[in-house]
N, CA, C, O and CB atoms as a CASP TS submission, in Angstrom:
PFRMAT TS
TARGET T0000
AUTHOR 0000-0000-0000
METHOD Language model
MODEL 1
PARENT N/A
ATOM      1  N   MET     1       3.904  32.698   4.448  1.00  0.00           N
ATOM      2  CA  MET     1       4.370  33.526   3.299  1.00  0.00           C
ATOM      3  C   MET     1       3.152  34.317   2.488  1.00  0.00           C
ATOM      4  O   MET     1       3.303  35.401   1.926  1.00  0.00           O
ATOM      5  CB  MET     1       5.155  32.533   2.283  1.00  0.00           C
ATOM      6  N   GLU     2       1.986  33.600   2.538  1.00  0.00           N
ATOM      7  CA  GLU     2       0.855  34.101   1.908  1.00  0.00           C
ATOM      8  C   GLU     2       0.515  35.527   2.507  1.00  0.00           C
ATOM      9  O   GLU     2       0.194  36.493   1.814  1.00  0.00           O
ATOM     10  CB  GLU     2      -0.303  33.095   2.066  1.00  0.00           C
ATOM     11  N   ARG     3       0.629  35.531   3.906  1.00  0.00           N
ATOM     12  CA  ARG     3       0.226  36.540   4.645  1.00  0.00           C
ATOM     13  C   ARG     3       1.118  37.828   4.448  1.00  0.00           C
ATOM     14  O   ARG     3       0.737  38.978   4.666  1.00  0.00           O
ATOM     15  CB  ARG     3       0.184  36.078   6.000  1.00  0.00           C
ATOM     16  N   ALA     4       2.351  37.456   4.007  1.00  0.00           N
ATOM     17  CA  ALA     4       3.271  38.564   3.651  1.00  0.00           C
ATOM     18  C   ALA     4       3.274  38.927   2.133  1.00  0.00           C
ATOM     19  O   ALA     4       4.029  39.768   1.644  1.00  0.00           O
ATOM     20  CB  ALA     4       4.696  38.183   4.076  1.00  0.00           C
ATOM     21  N   GLY     5       2.351  38.205   1.443  1.00  0.00           N
ATOM     22  CA  GLY     5       2.144  38.533   0.068  1.00  0.00           C
ATOM     23  C   GLY     5       3.244  37.994  -0.795  1.00  0.00           C
ATOM     24  O   GLY     5       3.552  38.561  -1.844  1.00  0.00           O
ATOM     25  N   LEU     6       3.888  36.824  -0.338  1.00  0.00           N
ATOM     26  CA  LEU     6       4.856  36.003  -1.076  1.00  0.00           C
ATOM     27  C   LEU     6       4.280  34.895  -1.608  1.00  0.00           C
ATOM     28  O   LEU     6       3.368  34.371  -0.968  1.00  0.00           O
ATOM     29  CB  LEU     6       5.940  35.588  -0.305  1.00  0.00           C
ATOM     30  N   GLU     7       4.685  34.340  -2.840  1.00  0.00           N
ATOM     31  CA  GLU     7       4.316  33.204  -3.364  1.00  0.00           C
ATOM     32  C   GLU     7       5.434  32.274  -3.665  1.00  0.00           C
ATOM     33  O   GLU     7       6.397  32.713  -4.295  1.00  0.00           O
ATOM     34  CB  GLU     7       3.587  33.467  -4.439  1.00  0.00           C
ATOM     35  N   SER     8       5.406  31.019  -3.275  1.00  0.00           N
ATOM     36  CA  SER     8       6.329  29.945  -3.437  1.00  0.00           C
ATOM     37  C   SER     8       5.871  28.955  -4.494  1.00  0.00           C
ATOM     38  O   SER     8       4.727  28.507  -4.564  1.00  0.00           O
ATOM     39  CB  SER     8       6.533  29.258  -2.138  1.00  0.00           C
ATOM     40  N   LYS     9       6.805  28.681  -5.252  1.00  0.00           N
ATOM     41  CA  LYS     9       6.378  27.527  -6.276  1.00  0.00           C
ATOM     42  C   LYS     9       7.032  26.259  -5.898  1.00  0.00           C
ATOM     43  O   LYS     9       7.199  25.430  -6.793  1.00  0.00           O
ATOM     44  CB  LYS     9       6.793  27.854  -7.816  1.00  0.00           C
ATOM     45  N   ILE    10       7.430  25.987  -4.689  1.00  0.00           N
ATOM     46  CA  ILE    10       7.985  24.826  -4.144  1.00  0.00           C
ATOM     47  C   ILE    10       7.658  24.646  -2.807  1.00  0.00           C
ATOM     48  O   ILE    10       7.709  25.553  -1.977  1.00  0.00           O
ATOM     49  CB  ILE    10       9.325  24.801  -4.277  1.00  0.00           C
ATOM     50  N   GLU    11       7.283  23.371  -2.546  1.00  0.00           N
ATOM     51  CA  GLU    11       6.950  23.014  -1.098  1.00  0.00           C
ATOM     52  C   GLU    11       7.746  21.696  -0.805  1.00  0.00           C
ATOM     53  O   GLU    11       8.074  20.875  -1.661  1.00  0.00           O
ATOM     54  CB  GLU    11       5.280  22.796  -0.856  1.00  0.00           C
ATOM     55  N   PHE    12       8.014  21.620   0.584  1.00  0.00           N
ATOM     56  CA  PHE    12       8.848  20.552   1.222  1.00  0.00           C
ATOM     57  C   PHE    12       8.079  19.949   2.206  1.00  0.00           C
ATOM     58  O   PHE    12       7.482  20.611   3.055  1.00  0.00           O
ATOM     59  CB  PHE    12      10.127  21.036   1.823  1.00  0.00           C
ATOM     60  N   TYR    13       8.048  18.585   2.144  1.00  0.00           N
ATOM     61  CA  TYR    13       7.333  17.576   3.337  1.00  0.00           C
ATOM     62  C   TYR    13       8.224  16.754   3.716  1.00  0.00           C
ATOM     63  O   TYR    13       8.950  16.191   2.898  1.00  0.00           O
ATOM     64  CB  TYR    13       6.097  16.669   2.942  1.00  0.00           C
ATOM     65  N   ASP    14       8.324  16.525   5.188  1.00  0.00           N
ATOM     66  CA  ASP    14       9.262  15.655   5.725  1.00  0.00           C
ATOM     67  C   ASP    14       8.548  14.473   6.568  1.00  0.00           C
ATOM     68  O   ASP    14       7.783  14.731   7.498  1.00  0.00           O
ATOM     69  CB  ASP    14      10.239  16.483   6.582  1.00  0.00           C
ATOM     70  N   GLU    15       8.817  13.344   6.221  1.00  0.00           N
ATOM     71  CA  GLU    15       8.145  12.043   6.966  1.00  0.00           C
ATOM     72  C   GLU    15       6.659  11.961   6.933  1.00  0.00           C
ATOM     73  O   GLU    15       6.022  11.532   7.895  1.00  0.00           O
ATOM     74  CB  GLU    15       8.506  12.006   8.502  1.00  0.00           C
ATOM     75  N   LEU    16       6.090  12.382   5.801  1.00  0.00           N
ATOM     76  CA  LEU    16       4.660  12.237   5.875  1.00  0.00           C
ATOM     77  C   LEU    16       3.967  10.963   6.041  1.00  0.00           C
ATOM     78  O   LEU    16       2.786  10.830   6.362  1.00  0.00           O
ATOM     79  CB  LEU    16       4.181  12.736   4.825  1.00  0.00           C
ATOM     80  N   SER    17       4.781  10.068   5.800  1.00  0.00           N
ATOM     81  CA  SER    17       4.259   8.648   5.711  1.00  0.00           C
ATOM     82  C   SER    17       4.098   7.816   7.229  1.00  0.00           C
ATOM     83  O   SER    17       3.581   6.727   7.477  1.00  0.00           O
ATOM     84  CB  SER    17       5.349   7.820   4.720  1.00  0.00           C
ATOM     85  N   GLN    18       4.658   8.648   7.966  1.00  0.00           N
ATOM     86  CA  GLN    18       4.876   8.127   9.418  1.00  0.00           C
ATOM     87  C   GLN    18       3.385   7.711   9.881  1.00  0.00           C
ATOM     88  O   GLN    18       2.477   8.524   9.709  1.00  0.00           O
ATOM     89  CB  GLN    18       5.595   9.376  10.497  1.00  0.00           C
ATOM     90  N   HIS    19       3.157   6.608  10.394  1.00  0.00           N
ATOM     91  CA  HIS    19       1.887   6.240  11.028  1.00  0.00           C
ATOM     92  C   HIS    19       0.854   6.012   9.868  1.00  0.00           C
ATOM     93  O   HIS    19      -0.295   5.743  10.220  1.00  0.00           O
ATOM     94  CB  HIS    19       1.391   7.395  12.067  1.00  0.00           C
ATOM     95  N   LEU    20       1.108   6.083   8.624  1.00  0.00           N
ATOM     96  CA  LEU    20       0.113   5.846   7.531  1.00  0.00           C
ATOM     97  C   LEU    20       0.077   4.474   7.060  1.00  0.00           C
ATOM     98  O   LEU    20       1.111   3.833   6.871  1.00  0.00           O
ATOM     99  CB  LEU    20       0.376   6.703   6.375  1.00  0.00           C
ATOM    100  N   SER    21      -1.120   3.994   6.859  1.00  0.00           N
ATOM    101  CA  SER    21      -1.232   2.624   5.991  1.00  0.00           C
ATOM    102  C   SER    21      -0.836   2.844   4.657  1.00  0.00           C
ATOM    103  O   SER    21      -0.532   3.980   4.293  1.00  0.00           O
ATOM    104  CB  SER    21      -2.685   2.015   5.916  1.00  0.00           C
ATOM    105  N   THR    22      -0.803   1.786   3.811  1.00  0.00           N
ATOM    106  CA  THR    22      -0.469   1.682   2.271  1.00  0.00           C
ATOM    107  C   THR    22      -1.537   2.561   1.749  1.00  0.00           C
ATOM    108  O   THR    22      -1.155   3.485   1.032  1.00  0.00           O
ATOM    109  CB  THR    22      -0.523   0.088   1.572  1.00  0.00           C
ATOM    110  N   GLU    23      -2.865   2.441   1.985  1.00  0.00           N
ATOM    111  CA  GLU    23      -3.869   3.238   1.393  1.00  0.00           C
ATOM    112  C   GLU    23      -3.698   4.815   1.765  1.00  0.00           C
ATOM    113  O   GLU    23      -3.787   5.711   0.925  1.00  0.00           O
ATOM    114  CB  GLU    23      -5.250   2.679   1.857  1.00  0.00           C
ATOM    115  N   GLY    24      -3.446   5.016   3.116  1.00  0.00           N
ATOM    116  CA  GLY    24      -2.939   6.407   3.337  1.00  0.00           C
ATOM    117  C   GLY    24      -2.001   7.058   2.668  1.00  0.00           C
ATOM    118  O   GLY    24      -2.183   8.197   2.238  1.00  0.00           O
ATOM    119  N   ILE    25      -1.027   6.470   2.532  1.00  0.00           N
ATOM    120  CA  ILE    25       0.251   6.940   1.641  1.00  0.00           C
ATOM    121  C   ILE    25      -0.335   7.213   0.213  1.00  0.00           C
ATOM    122  O   ILE    25      -0.151   8.306  -0.322  1.00  0.00           O
ATOM    123  CB  ILE    25       1.544   5.690   1.544  1.00  0.00           C
ATOM    124  N   GLU    26      -1.018   6.245  -0.380  1.00  0.00           N
ATOM    125  CA  GLU    26      -1.406   6.524  -1.741  1.00  0.00           C
ATOM    126  C   GLU    26      -2.344   7.829  -1.769  1.00  0.00           C
ATOM    127  O   GLU    26      -2.153   8.707  -2.610  1.00  0.00           O
ATOM    128  CB  GLU    26      -2.150   5.238  -2.357  1.00  0.00           C
ATOM    129  N   ASP    27      -3.331   7.913  -0.843  1.00  0.00           N
ATOM    130  CA  ASP    27      -4.288   9.077  -0.715  1.00  0.00           C
ATOM    131  C   ASP    27      -3.498  10.445  -0.617  1.00  0.00           C
ATOM    132  O   ASP    27      -3.861  11.479  -1.177  1.00  0.00           O
ATOM    133  CB  ASP    27      -5.223   8.885   0.604  1.00  0.00           C
ATOM    134  N   MET    28      -2.270  10.298   0.238  1.00  0.00           N
ATOM    135  CA  MET    28      -1.672  11.500   0.408  1.00  0.00           C
ATOM    136  C   MET    28      -0.843  11.964  -0.926  1.00  0.00           C
ATOM    137  O   MET    28      -0.741  13.115  -1.351  1.00  0.00           O
ATOM    138  CB  MET    28      -0.800  11.384   1.645  1.00  0.00           C
ATOM    139  N   LEU    29      -0.339  10.902  -1.415  1.00  0.00           N
ATOM    140  CA  LEU    29       0.461  11.157  -2.707  1.00  0.00           C
ATOM    141  C   LEU    29      -0.549  11.696  -3.773  1.00  0.00           C
ATOM    142  O   LEU    29      -0.119  12.611  -4.474  1.00  0.00           O
ATOM    143  CB  LEU    29       1.214   9.752  -3.265  1.00  0.00           C
ATOM    144  N   ILE    30      -1.716  11.305  -3.981  1.00  0.00           N
ATOM    145  CA  ILE    30      -2.778  11.706  -4.615  1.00  0.00           C
ATOM    146  C   ILE    30      -3.228  13.251  -4.474  1.00  0.00           C
ATOM    147  O   ILE    30      -3.514  14.050  -5.364  1.00  0.00           O
ATOM    148  CB  ILE    30      -3.742  10.844  -4.201  1.00  0.00           C
ATOM    149  N   THR    31      -3.199  13.418  -3.067  1.00  0.00           N
ATOM    150  CA  THR    31      -3.540  14.882  -2.749  1.00  0.00           C
ATOM    151  C   THR    31      -2.381  15.731  -2.987  1.00  0.00           C
ATOM    152  O   THR    31      -2.577  16.876  -3.395  1.00  0.00           O
ATOM    153  CB  THR    31      -4.001  15.087  -1.282  1.00  0.00           C
ATOM    154  N   LEU    32      -1.310  15.350  -2.802  1.00  0.00           N
ATOM    155  CA  LEU    32      -0.050  16.202  -3.067  1.00  0.00           C
ATOM    156  C   LEU    32      -0.013  16.510  -4.595  1.00  0.00           C
ATOM    157  O   LEU    32       0.201  17.654  -4.996  1.00  0.00           O
ATOM    158  CB  LEU    32       1.357  15.403  -2.600  1.00  0.00           C
ATOM    159  N   HIS    33      -0.224  15.478  -5.421  1.00  0.00           N
ATOM    160  CA  HIS    33      -0.094  15.653  -6.921  1.00  0.00           C
ATOM    161  C   HIS    33      -1.182  16.708  -7.187  1.00  0.00           C
ATOM    162  O   HIS    33      -0.816  17.763  -7.703  1.00  0.00           O
ATOM    163  CB  HIS    33      -0.328  14.210  -7.819  1.00  0.00           C
ATOM    164  N   GLU    34      -2.431  16.541  -6.901  1.00  0.00           N
ATOM    165  CA  GLU    34      -3.407  17.550  -7.030  1.00  0.00           C
ATOM    166  C   GLU    34      -2.941  18.951  -6.674  1.00  0.00           C
ATOM    167  O   GLU    34      -3.021  19.873  -7.485  1.00  0.00           O
ATOM    168  CB  GLU    34      -4.530  17.198  -6.226  1.00  0.00           C
ATOM    169  N   ARG    35      -2.482  19.087  -5.524  1.00  0.00           N
ATOM    170  CA  ARG    35      -2.005  20.319  -5.030  1.00  0.00           C
ATOM    171  C   ARG    35      -0.940  21.024  -5.970  1.00  0.00           C
ATOM    172  O   ARG    35      -0.986  22.213  -6.287  1.00  0.00           O
ATOM    173  CB  ARG    35      -1.432  20.070  -3.674  1.00  0.00           C
ATOM    174  N   ALA    36       0.030  20.108  -6.371  1.00  0.00           N
ATOM    175  CA  ALA    36       1.005  20.535  -7.339  1.00  0.00           C
ATOM    176  C   ALA    36       0.385  21.123  -8.586  1.00  0.00           C
ATOM    177  O   ALA    36       0.606  22.272  -8.968  1.00  0.00           O
ATOM    178  CB  ALA    36       1.872  19.401  -7.702  1.00  0.00           C
ATOM    179  N   VAL    37      -0.391  20.273  -9.183  1.00  0.00           N
ATOM    180  CA  VAL    37      -1.072  20.754 -10.537  1.00  0.00           C
ATOM    181  C   VAL    37      -2.054  21.980 -10.179  1.00  0.00           C
ATOM    182  O   VAL    37      -1.970  22.962 -10.917  1.00  0.00           O
ATOM    183  CB  VAL    37      -1.994  19.449 -11.288  1.00  0.00           C
ATOM    184  N   THR    38      -2.916  22.014  -9.187  1.00  0.00           N
ATOM    185  CA  THR    38      -3.703  23.171  -8.926  1.00  0.00           C
ATOM    186  C   THR    38      -2.961  24.307  -8.739  1.00  0.00           C
ATOM    187  O   THR    38      -3.290  25.301  -9.387  1.00  0.00           O
ATOM    188  CB  THR    38      -4.504  23.016  -7.858  1.00  0.00           C
ATOM    189  N   TYR    39      -1.896  24.380  -7.881  1.00  0.00           N
ATOM    190  CA  TYR    39      -1.091  25.632  -7.550  1.00  0.00           C
ATOM    191  C   TYR    39       0.174  25.671  -8.393  1.00  0.00           C
ATOM    192  O   TYR    39       1.068  26.429  -8.014  1.00  0.00           O
ATOM    193  CB  TYR    39      -0.696  25.684  -6.001  1.00  0.00           C
ATOM    194  N   ASN    40       0.351  24.963  -9.460  1.00  0.00           N
ATOM    195  CA  ASN    40       1.471  25.111 -10.259  1.00  0.00           C
ATOM    196  C   ASN    40       2.853  25.037  -9.481  1.00  0.00           C
ATOM    197  O   ASN    40       3.801  25.735  -9.841  1.00  0.00           O
ATOM    198  CB  ASN    40       1.328  26.387 -10.967  1.00  0.00           C
ATOM    199  N   ARG    41       2.942  24.123  -8.346  1.00  0.00           N
ATOM    200  CA  ARG    41       4.132  23.901  -7.551  1.00  0.00           C
ATOM    201  C   ARG    41       4.921  22.645  -7.670  1.00  0.00           C
ATOM    202  O   ARG    41       4.415  21.575  -8.007  1.00  0.00           O
ATOM    203  CB  ARG    41       3.785  24.006  -6.265  1.00  0.00           C
ATOM    204  N   GLN    42       6.075  22.800  -7.406  1.00  0.00           N
ATOM    205  CA  GLN    42       7.006  21.568  -7.280  1.00  0.00           C
ATOM    206  C   GLN    42       6.952  21.140  -5.834  1.00  0.00           C
ATOM    207  O   GLN    42       7.284  21.900  -4.924  1.00  0.00           O
ATOM    208  CB  GLN    42       8.571  21.888  -7.718  1.00  0.00           C
ATOM    209  N   ILE    43       6.505  19.842  -5.634  1.00  0.00           N
ATOM    210  CA  ILE    43       6.435  19.404  -4.237  1.00  0.00           C
ATOM    211  C   ILE    43       7.541  18.283  -4.075  1.00  0.00           C
ATOM    212  O   ILE    43       7.686  17.376  -4.894  1.00  0.00           O
ATOM    213  CB  ILE    43       4.927  18.856  -3.859  1.00  0.00           C
ATOM    214  N   TRP    44       8.270  18.433  -2.983  1.00  0.00           N
ATOM    215  CA  TRP    44       9.146  17.413  -2.572  1.00  0.00           C
ATOM    216  C   TRP    44       8.799  16.705  -1.414  1.00  0.00           C
ATOM    217  O   TRP    44       8.297  17.336  -0.483  1.00  0.00           O
ATOM    218  CB  TRP    44      10.350  17.890  -2.396  1.00  0.00           C
ATOM    219  N   VAL    45       8.985  15.479  -1.317  1.00  0.00           N
ATOM    220  CA  VAL    45       8.513  14.668  -0.158  1.00  0.00           C
ATOM    221  C   VAL    45       9.897  13.953   0.218  1.00  0.00           C
ATOM    222  O   VAL    45      10.502  13.211  -0.555  1.00  0.00           O
ATOM    223  CB  VAL    45       7.193  13.555  -0.552  1.00  0.00           C
ATOM    224  N   VAL    46      10.301  14.275   1.483  1.00  0.00           N
ATOM    225  CA  VAL    46      11.426  13.430   2.183  1.00  0.00           C
ATOM    226  C   VAL    46      11.053  12.485   3.038  1.00  0.00           C
ATOM    227  O   VAL    46      10.393  12.863   4.006  1.00  0.00           O
ATOM    228  CB  VAL    46      12.301  14.174   2.921  1.00  0.00           C
ATOM    229  N   ASP    47      11.349  11.139   2.917  1.00  0.00           N
ATOM    230  CA  ASP    47      10.694  10.032   3.512  1.00  0.00           C
ATOM    231  C   ASP    47      11.780   9.064   3.626  1.00  0.00           C
ATOM    232  O   ASP    47      12.750   9.173   2.875  1.00  0.00           O
ATOM    233  CB  ASP    47       9.473   9.506   2.720  1.00  0.00           C
ATOM    234  N   HIS    48      11.709   8.059   4.552  1.00  0.00           N
ATOM    235  CA  HIS    48      12.439   6.884   4.567  1.00  0.00           C
ATOM    236  C   HIS    48      11.738   5.717   4.027  1.00  0.00           C
ATOM    237  O   HIS    48      12.308   4.637   3.868  1.00  0.00           O
ATOM    238  CB  HIS    48      12.852   6.624   5.845  1.00  0.00           C
ATOM    239  N   HIS    49      10.655   5.898   3.778  1.00  0.00           N
ATOM    240  CA  HIS    49       9.854   4.943   2.894  1.00  0.00           C
ATOM    241  C   HIS    49       9.949   5.014   1.332  1.00  0.00           C
ATOM    242  O   HIS    49       9.659   6.132   0.905  1.00  0.00           O
ATOM    243  CB  HIS    49       8.444   5.139   3.216  1.00  0.00           C
ATOM    244  N   SER    50      10.268   4.136   0.420  1.00  0.00           N
ATOM    245  CA  SER    50      10.204   4.268  -0.786  1.00  0.00           C
ATOM    246  C   SER    50       8.906   4.378  -1.405  1.00  0.00           C
ATOM    247  O   SER    50       8.110   3.453  -1.239  1.00  0.00           O
ATOM    248  CB  SER    50      10.840   3.393  -1.232  1.00  0.00           C
ATOM    249  N   MET    51       8.558   5.458  -2.145  1.00  0.00           N
ATOM    250  CA  MET    51       7.286   5.695  -2.553  1.00  0.00           C
ATOM    251  C   MET    51       7.036   5.700  -4.042  1.00  0.00           C
ATOM    252  O   MET    51       7.709   6.466  -4.732  1.00  0.00           O
ATOM    253  CB  MET    51       6.903   6.872  -2.011  1.00  0.00           C
ATOM    254  N   SER    52       6.068   4.861  -4.645  1.00  0.00           N
ATOM    255  CA  SER    52       5.945   4.913  -5.906  1.00  0.00           C
ATOM    256  C   SER    52       4.597   5.465  -6.294  1.00  0.00           C
ATOM    257  O   SER    52       3.578   5.118  -5.696  1.00  0.00           O
ATOM    258  CB  SER    52       6.211   3.681  -6.413  1.00  0.00           C
ATOM    259  N   TYR    53       4.586   6.334  -7.305  1.00  0.00           N
ATOM    260  CA  TYR    53       3.397   7.016  -7.684  1.00  0.00           C
ATOM    261  C   TYR    53       3.662   7.261  -9.013  1.00  0.00           C
ATOM    262  O   TYR    53       4.763   7.717  -9.323  1.00  0.00           O
ATOM    263  CB  TYR    53       3.053   8.251  -6.905  1.00  0.00           C
ATOM    264  N   ALA    54       2.584   6.963 -10.088  1.00  0.00           N
ATOM    265  CA  ALA    54       2.747   7.052 -11.519  1.00  0.00           C
ATOM    266  C   ALA    54       2.939   8.406 -12.050  1.00  0.00           C
ATOM    267  O   ALA    54       3.590   8.637 -13.069  1.00  0.00           O
ATOM    268  CB  ALA    54       1.633   6.480 -12.162  1.00  0.00           C
ATOM    269  N   ASP    55       2.325   9.339 -11.296  1.00  0.00           N
ATOM    270  CA  ASP    55       2.265  10.753 -11.664  1.00  0.00           C
ATOM    271  C   ASP    55       3.446  11.482 -11.253  1.00  0.00           C
ATOM    272  O   ASP    55       3.553  12.667 -11.569  1.00  0.00           O
ATOM    273  CB  ASP    55       1.098  11.400 -11.095  1.00  0.00           C
ATOM    274  N   PHE    56       4.349  10.891 -10.577  1.00  0.00           N
ATOM    275  CA  PHE    56       5.584  11.804 -10.049  1.00  0.00           C
ATOM    276  C   PHE    56       6.432  12.062 -11.437  1.00  0.00           C
ATOM    277  O   PHE    56       6.521  11.196 -12.307  1.00  0.00           O
ATOM    278  CB  PHE    56       6.645  10.925  -8.732  1.00  0.00           C
ATOM    279  N   SER    57       6.969  13.201 -11.522  1.00  0.00           N
ATOM    280  CA  SER    57       7.717  13.595 -12.722  1.00  0.00           C
ATOM    281  C   SER    57       9.217  13.055 -12.436  1.00  0.00           C
ATOM    282  O   SER    57      10.055  13.064 -13.337  1.00  0.00           O
ATOM    283  CB  SER    57       7.642  15.285 -12.978  1.00  0.00           C
ATOM    284  N   GLY    58       9.474  12.642 -11.297  1.00  0.00           N
ATOM    285  CA  GLY    58      10.944  12.151 -11.108  1.00  0.00           C
ATOM    286  C   GLY    58      10.963  11.890  -9.489  1.00  0.00           C
ATOM    287  O   GLY    58      10.159  12.338  -8.672  1.00  0.00           O
ATOM    288  N   THR    59      12.098  11.044  -9.242  1.00  0.00           N
ATOM    289  CA  THR    59      12.366  10.653  -7.952  1.00  0.00           C
ATOM    290  C   THR    59      13.858  10.628  -7.769  1.00  0.00           C
ATOM    291  O   THR    59      14.594  10.116  -8.612  1.00  0.00           O
ATOM    292  CB  THR    59      11.736   9.352  -7.653  1.00  0.00           C
ATOM    293  N   THR    60      14.302  11.187  -6.658  1.00  0.00           N
ATOM    294  CA  THR    60      15.711  11.144  -6.167  1.00  0.00           C
ATOM    295  C   THR    60      15.829  10.466  -4.958  1.00  0.00           C
ATOM    296  O   THR    60      15.290  10.814  -3.908  1.00  0.00           O
ATOM    297  CB  THR    60      16.283  12.446  -5.988  1.00  0.00           C
ATOM    298  N   VAL    61      16.621   9.383  -5.135  1.00  0.00           N
ATOM    299  CA  VAL    61      16.879   8.415  -3.898  1.00  0.00           C
ATOM    300  C   VAL    61      18.259   8.719  -3.415  1.00  0.00           C
ATOM    301  O   VAL    61      19.221   8.744  -4.183  1.00  0.00           O
ATOM    302  CB  VAL    61      16.771   6.777  -4.280  1.00  0.00           C
ATOM    303  N   VAL    62      18.354   8.983  -1.959  1.00  0.00           N
ATOM    304  CA  VAL    62      19.719   9.154  -1.394  1.00  0.00           C
ATOM    305  C   VAL    62      19.887   7.843  -0.636  1.00  0.00           C
ATOM    306  O   VAL    62      19.135   7.437   0.251  1.00  0.00           O
ATOM    307  CB  VAL    62      19.897  10.508  -0.424  1.00  0.00           C
ATOM    308  N   VAL    63      21.052   7.193  -1.136  1.00  0.00           N
ATOM    309  CA  VAL    63      21.326   5.918  -0.489  1.00  0.00           C
ATOM    310  C   VAL    63      22.652   6.055   0.357  1.00  0.00           C
ATOM    311  O   VAL    63      23.652   6.631  -0.071  1.00  0.00           O
ATOM    312  CB  VAL    63      21.445   4.755  -1.587  1.00  0.00           C
ATOM    313  N   LYS    64      22.556   5.464   1.608  1.00  0.00           N
ATOM    314  CA  LYS    64      23.678   5.479   2.430  1.00  0.00           C
ATOM    315  C   LYS    64      24.188   4.066   2.762  1.00  0.00           C
ATOM    316  O   LYS    64      23.489   3.199   3.286  1.00  0.00           O
ATOM    317  CB  LYS    64      23.360   6.226   3.646  1.00  0.00           C
ATOM    318  N   ASP    65      25.494   3.919   2.400  1.00  0.00           N
ATOM    319  CA  ASP    65      26.077   2.496   2.538  1.00  0.00           C
ATOM    320  C   ASP    65      27.367   2.628   3.143  1.00  0.00           C
ATOM    321  O   ASP    65      27.752   3.727   3.543  1.00  0.00           O
ATOM    322  CB  ASP    65      26.223   1.719   1.174  1.00  0.00           C
ATOM    323  N   LYS    66      28.106   1.536   3.247  1.00  0.00           N
ATOM    324  CA  LYS    66      29.497   1.627   3.861  1.00  0.00           C
ATOM    325  C   LYS    66      30.492   2.740   3.363  1.00  0.00           C
ATOM    326  O   LYS    66      31.417   3.129   4.076  1.00  0.00           O
ATOM    327  CB  LYS    66      30.175   0.316   3.629  1.00  0.00           C
ATOM    328  N   ASN    67      30.259   3.224   2.124  1.00  0.00           N
ATOM    329  CA  ASN    67      31.147   4.249   1.473  1.00  0.00           C
ATOM    330  C   ASN    67      30.604   5.497   1.745  1.00  0.00           C
ATOM    331  O   ASN    67      31.274   6.470   1.396  1.00  0.00           O
ATOM    332  CB  ASN    67      31.308   4.091  -0.013  1.00  0.00           C
ATOM    333  N   GLY    68      29.423   5.703   2.350  1.00  0.00           N
ATOM    334  CA  GLY    68      28.922   7.084   2.600  1.00  0.00           C
ATOM    335  C   GLY    68      27.616   7.156   1.955  1.00  0.00           C
ATOM    336  O   GLY    68      26.985   6.119   1.750  1.00  0.00           O
ATOM    337  N   SER    69      27.161   8.291   1.620  1.00  0.00           N
ATOM    338  CA  SER    69      25.858   8.734   0.870  1.00  0.00           C
ATOM    339  C   SER    69      26.016   9.064  -0.462  1.00  0.00           C
ATOM    340  O   SER    69      27.058   9.633  -0.786  1.00  0.00           O
ATOM    341  CB  SER    69      25.232   9.889   1.456  1.00  0.00           C
ATOM    342  N   HIS    70      25.050   8.775  -1.423  1.00  0.00           N
ATOM    343  CA  HIS    70      25.115   9.121  -2.605  1.00  0.00           C
ATOM    344  C   HIS    70      23.773   9.308  -3.287  1.00  0.00           C
ATOM    345  O   HIS    70      22.806   8.693  -2.837  1.00  0.00           O
ATOM    346  CB  HIS    70      25.886   8.266  -3.184  1.00  0.00           C
ATOM    347  N   ILE    71      23.640  10.069  -4.288  1.00  0.00           N
ATOM    348  CA  ILE    71      22.092  10.168  -4.934  1.00  0.00           C
ATOM    349  C   ILE    71      22.151   9.473  -6.081  1.00  0.00           C
ATOM    350  O   ILE    71      23.104   9.442  -6.859  1.00  0.00           O
ATOM    351  CB  ILE    71      21.509  11.657  -5.305  1.00  0.00           C
ATOM    352  N   GLU    72      20.832   8.758  -6.204  1.00  0.00           N
ATOM    353  CA  GLU    72      20.509   8.058  -7.344  1.00  0.00           C
ATOM    354  C   GLU    72      19.249   8.588  -8.001  1.00  0.00           C
ATOM    355  O   GLU    72      18.281   8.621  -7.241  1.00  0.00           O
ATOM    356  CB  GLU    72      20.387   6.660  -7.022  1.00  0.00           C
ATOM    357  N   SER    73      19.035   9.024  -9.274  1.00  0.00           N
ATOM    358  CA  SER    73      17.901   9.503  -9.764  1.00  0.00           C
ATOM    359  C   SER    73      17.221   8.176 -10.383  1.00  0.00           C
ATOM    360  O   SER    73      17.822   7.422 -11.148  1.00  0.00           O
ATOM    361  CB  SER    73      18.177  10.706 -10.774  1.00  0.00           C
ATOM    362  N   ALA    74      15.814   7.976  -9.930  1.00  0.00           N
ATOM    363  CA  ALA    74      15.166   7.032 -10.521  1.00  0.00           C
ATOM    364  C   ALA    74      14.308   7.345 -11.677  1.00  0.00           C
ATOM    365  O   ALA    74      13.686   6.448 -12.247  1.00  0.00           O
ATOM    366  CB  ALA    74      14.517   6.467  -9.641  1.00  0.00           C
TER
END
């Protein structure tokens, strides 16, 4: 997008925690938070692992059970 002269205020990342240790996940989340602040972007991480990070402005959890899927905001 940048090469085309376009700027986005949102980024999506899928399954970033795969093959990472607990420390690696924490480092990744710190890096993404710094990126969001530096570039004034909203960053969404889609992952099967539940991630907790103090500087998240919000978390949305999609739960799948016998009745189907539903969204829970944490």
